[in-house]
C-alpha positions in Angstrom: 82.5 40.4 160.1 82.8 36.6 160.6 84.5 34.8 157.8 84.1 31.1 156.9 85.2 28.4 154.5 82.2 26.9 152.8 83.0 23.6 151.1 80.2 22.4 148.7 79.8 18.7 149.0 76.8 18.3 146.8 74.5 20.7 144.9 71.0 19.3 145.2 68.6 21.7 143.6 68.1 25.3 142.4 65.0 27.5 142.2 63.9 31.1 141.7 62.2 33.1 144.4 59.3 35.5 143.8 61.6 38.5 144.5 64.2 37.6 141.8 66.7 35.5 143.8 68.2 32.2 142.8 68.1 29.7 145.7 70.4 26.6 145.9 69.9 23.6 148.1 73.3 22.2 149.0 75.2 19.9 151.3 78.1 21.9 152.6 80.8 21.9 155.3 81.0 25.4 156.9 83.9 26.2 159.2 85.2 29.4 160.7 88.2 30.9 159.1 90.8 32.9 160.9 91.7 36.2 159.2 95.2 36.6 157.8 96.9 39.8 158.8 97.3 42.2 155.9 94.7 40.4 153.7 91.1 41.6 153.4 88.9 39.0 155.2 86.6 37.1 152.9 84.6 33.9 153.1 85.8 31.2 150.7 83.4 29.0 148.6 85.2 25.8 147.7 84.0 23.1 145.3 85.2 20.4 143.0 85.3 20.8 139.2 82.3 18.4 139.0 80.3 20.5 141.4 81.3 23.7 139.6 80.0 22.2 136.3 76.7 21.3 138.1 76.5 24.8 139.5 76.9 26.3 136.0 74.2 24.0 134.6 71.8 25.0 137.4 72.6 28.7 137.0 71.9 28.5 133.3 68.6 26.8 133.9 67.5 29.3 136.5 68.5 32.3 134.3 66.4 30.7 131.4 63.4 30.6 133.8 63.9 34.3 134.6 64.1 35.1 130.8 61.0 33.0 130.1 59.0 35.2 132.5 60.1 38.5 131.0 57.8 40.1 128.5 58.7 39.8 124.8 59.9 42.9 123.0 57.2 44.8 121.0 59.9 46.2 118.6 60.4 43.0 116.6 64.0 42.6 117.7 65.0 39.2 119.1 68.1 38.8 121.3 
């Protein structure tokens, strides 16, 4: 497995795909990362607090789009 450090520079947009995926358009720096012996290799996603807040906003908007497409309950309960 190849591992990388992915540094988000800018989150540009988010959308939903037809098969239930959330897609993000980003500017990012991607660089290979050397594994550290004794530590499970993982790719790191790095971003500023400001970008994390933008990501949270975009995620909430995309989840609301998924929810809007789901059929309403026929049992009279609202969640």
